[in-house]
KEKE-3310 file (N, C-alpha, C; in steps of 0.2 Angstrom, whole numbers, plus 5000, padded with zeros to 4 digits):
npx = (5206:5203:5194:5192:5194:5185:5197:5196:5202:5196:5184:5180:5177:5174:5160:5146:5136:5122:5120:5133:5145:5157:5156:5161:5169:5172:5189:5197:5187:5189:5198:5199:5190:5185:5191:5190:5179:5163:5153:5165:5162:5151:5154:5161:5155:5144:5144:5157:5159:5169:5180:5181:5196:5201:5194:5189:5201:5200:5187:5193:5196:5187:5181:5187:5195)
npy = (4925:4924:4924:4916:4921:4919:4916:4932:4930:4915:4915:4928:4916:4903:4894:4883:4873:4868:4854:4853:4853:4859:4874:4883:4898:4893:4894:4902:4910:4924:4932:4931:4926:4923:4913:4901:4883:4883:4877:4874:4884:4887:4874:4881:4891:4883:4882:4872:4861:4856:4841:4831:4826:4842:4851:4850:4857:4866:4871:4876:4884:4891:4894:4895:4892)
npz = (4903:4887:4874:4859:4842:4825:4812:4802:4789:4783:4785:4778:4767:4766:4768:4782:4782:4784:4791:4793:4783:4774:4764:4745:4733:4721:4710:4697:4687:4683:4678:4660:4655:4641:4632:4641:4642:4642:4648:4657:4666:4669:4676:4688:4693:4702:4721:4728:4739:4749:4754:4766:4775:4772:4777:4792:4797:4794:4800:4811:4811:4806:4817:4829:4835)
capx = (5207:5202:5187:5196:5191:5186:5202:5190:5201:5190:5175:5176:5182:5170:5152:5146:5130:5116:5123:5142:5151:5161:5154:5169:5168:5182:5193:5197:5183:5188:5198:5203:5184:5184:5194:5186:5176:5158:5154:5166:5163:5145:5154:5166:5152:5142:5148:5158:5161:5178:5184:5182:5203:5204:5185:5192:5207:5192:5182:5194:5197:5180:5175:5191:5199)
capy = (4920:4929:4922:4916:4923:4916:4919:4933:4929:4910:4918:4927:4913:4898:4896:4880:4872:4864:4846:4856:4853:4868:4877:4886:4899:4889:4897:4900:4911:4932:4937:4926:4919:4919:4905:4895:4883:4888:4869:4872:4891:4884:4871:4885:4895:4881:4882:4869:4857:4852:4835:4833:4830:4846:4853:4848:4863:4875:4871:4874:4891:4895:4891:4902:4885)
capz = (4896:4882:4868:4854:4836:4820:4805:4798:4780:4781:4788:4770:4760:4769:4775:4784:4778:4792:4790:4792:4777:4771:4756:4744:4729:4713:4709:4692:4685:4690:4670:4653:4651:4634:4631:4646:4638:4643:4651:4660:4667:4673:4684:4693:4697:4708:4724:4733:4744:4752:4755:4777:4777:4771:4777:4797:4800:4790:4803:4817:4809:4806:4827:4832:4838)
cpx = (5203:5200:5194:5194:5192:5191:5196:5196:5197:5185:5172:5175:5175:5166:5151:5140:5128:5120:5132:5147:5154:5159:5161:5165:5173:5181:5195:5194:5182:5190:5199:5198:5182:5187:5195:5180:5170:5153:5159:5166:5158:5148:5157:5162:5147:5146:5152:5161:5168:5175:5184:5189:5203:5199:5189:5197:5200:5189:5185:5195:5191:5178:5179:5194:5197)
cpy = (4925:4925:4922:4916:4922:4921:4922:4931:4918:4915:4922:4923:4906:4901:4889:4878:4867:4859:4847:4856:4858:4868:4882:4889:4893:4898:4898:4908:4922:4933:4928:4920:4918:4915:4901:4891:4884:4881:4872:4879:4886:4881:4876:4892:4893:4883:4875:4867:4855:4845:4835:4831:4838:4850:4853:4855:4870:4876:4877:4884:4897:4896:4898:4899:4883)
cpz = (4891:4875:4860:4848:4832:4819:4801:4789:4777:4782:4781:4766:4759:4774:4775:4781:4784:4794:4795:4788:4776:4765:4753:4736:4725:4711:4700:4688:4688:4679:4664:4651:4642:4630:4634:4641:4641:4648:4657:4665:4673:4677:4687:4696:4700:4712:4724:4737:4743:4758:4763:4778:4776:4776:4787:4800:4797:4795:4808:4817:4810:4814:4828:4836:4840)
residu = (MET:PRO:LYS:MET:LYS:SER:HIS:ARG:GLY:ALA:THR:LYS:ARG:PHE:SER:LEU:THR:ALA:SER:GLY:LYS:VAL:LYS:PHE:LYS:HIS:ALA:HIS:LEU:ARG:HIS:CYS:LEU:GLU:HIS:LYS:LYS:LYS:THR:THR:LYS:ASN:ALA:LEU:ARG:ARG:THR:GLY:ILE:MET:CYS:GLU:ARG:ASP:ALA:LYS:LYS:VAL:ARG:VAL:LEU:LEU:ALA:GLY:GLY)
# end
């Protein structure tokens, strides 16, 4: 039986920390930036840590099975 491949779209969007948490980049930072507050843009610039309920599903995609 062949190896399970990781989901290529998920590997480009998510990464794992050393402790196994899932990191992601925030949305809403691509265009119309002059209308957003500076504090909002600063907060969106940081990487986010996914909640555990969603992270379980992402870890399956990253592990390839």
